[in-house]
N, C-alpha and C positions, 0 to 999 in steps of 0.2 A: 504494499500500500504506500500510499505517499506520506511522508513525515511532515510533522508540523514545524513551523519555525519557531514556536514557542520556547522561551529560554528552557535551558536545561533544568530539570526537575519539576516543570510546569505542566500540569496536563490539560490545561486549556485548551480548547478546541480539539483535542486529541480522543478518539473512542478507544476502547480496551483494543489491546494487541497493536497500538501505535499508529491506527490511520486515522487521516485527517478527516473532519467533518466534511470540508468543501474542497473540491479539487482546485488549485491554482490555476487561475487563466493563463494561457499563453500570453507573452508581451504583444501589446496591440500590433507593432510591426509585423511580427511572424505571423499572426492570424490574417492580416491584410495581404502580406505577400501570397500566401496559401489561396486565399480566397479568389485574389484577381488570377494568378495562374490558373486556376481552375475554371473560373467563370469567363475568362477571356482568352482561353488556351488557343481558338480558332484565329482570334485577331493577332494574338502575338505570333504564332506559327507563322500566319501570312505576312508578316513584317509590318502589319497596320499599325502594331503599337511596339513599343520597346519599353520592358519593365528593368528597371536598374536602380540600386538602392546607394545613396551617398550620405555623406555626414549629417543632411537635415531631413532625411526620410526616403520613402519610395519615390519614385519618378516611374510616371507613366508618359514617354516622349512620343508625340504622334507626327510622323513626318508630313511635312508642307503637302505633298501629294495627297495625302488622306485628310486634309483638314480644310484648307482655305484656296482659293485660286490666286494667282500672283496678283498682288496687290489689292487684294479684297478683304474684308473682314467679316462676310457673310458665309456662314456653313454650308458646305455644297450638301446634296442629298445624301452622299455616302457619308460624309462627314457627322451630319445629324444620326443617322443610322448608327454609326460608331460611338458617338458621344451619348446617345441614348444606351448603349449597350453598358459604357463605361458608368453613366448616371446610376443605373440599376444596381452596379456592384458597389458603388461609393455608397449608396443608400445605406446598405447592409453593414458598414463600417464605422466605427466610431471617429476616425481621425478628423481633424481639421484639413480643409483643402485649399491649395492655392494654384490658381490657375496663372500659368505663365505665358506671355506672347512673344513670339521671335519673328525676325525677319531676316531676309538675306541683306547684303551690303547696297543692293541697287537703289540709288536715291528714288524718292516718289515725291511728288507734288501735285496733287490734284484737288478739285475743289472740295473733297471730302477728307481728303489726308494731306496735311502739308509737311508732313516727315514719316520717316519710319518708325518714330518715336509714337504718332499717333495711331500708326496702323497696327503696332504691336500691342498698345493698350486696349486699342478697338477688338481686336481680335481675342483678348483677355477677357474684356467684360461681355463680349458675345458668348463665351463659354459660359461664363456665370450665368447670366440671363437663361440660357438653355438649361442649366442644371437647375435653378431655381424653377421654372416651368416644368421640369422634370420630375420635381417634387424634393430635391434636396433642400434643406433648411438654410437660408440665407446666412444665419450667423455661424454656419460652418466654413463659409466661402472667403478668400479674398483674390485680388486680381493684381497683377504686374504685368508691366511692359518693358521689355529690355531692348528694343529695336535690333540693331545688330550687334549690339556691344557686350553682349555676353552670349556667344553662341553655344548652343546645345547640342555638341557633335554626336553623331548616330554611330552604329557600331564601327563603321568604316573610318572614323575620326576626319581628320582633315582631307582625307581622299575621297570624300563622298561624291558620288554622283548627284547631278543639277537634282532629281528626283527624290533623293533621300536627305533634303534638308529638313530639319525639325522645324516645324511650324507653329507647336503649341506642347506645352508641358503641364500636365498635371501632378501635381505633388502633393503627396498623401504626408502631411507633417507627423512627426514624433508625438506632438502633442494630441491629446484627445480633444475634442470638441466639448465645450461644456454641456451637460447635460439639461435638458428643457425640462420646464415644470409646465405640465398641461392643466 
């Protein structure tokens, strides 16, 4: 059985025989990674998503080809389907979620976007709005735009082909979102 973390000599929380009353929960990151790998297995295998872990948490990177058309912040039809599947998994996890928008270094200046900063933040907030519409609680979400200045390299690093640029990052923070009182 599972041993209690009670101080030696204490029987608090321990059944006869040394078994714990409650099975300890796995760390949120371990549970999140296992859930994502299981539920988004097909998207990960098809490289529509890439799952990595860094010092800040789990990262779901979405190649630009599967998220946004060049110079646009509207989710494509395929991207909406993919983000819908991601939202469904995120809804089952307790982690706070940060959406990070990225662009390439091609300058942009349109009536809607005066710079890649505008475009990257618009992309991030577009995904946040989509996640809220999909049922995620807004207090779990945050958005950031990085323009071309914090590139998120995919598996192929700096030698990426054009279609493997990272357009969007969904970061599951190690921090668990605050519990909501209903």
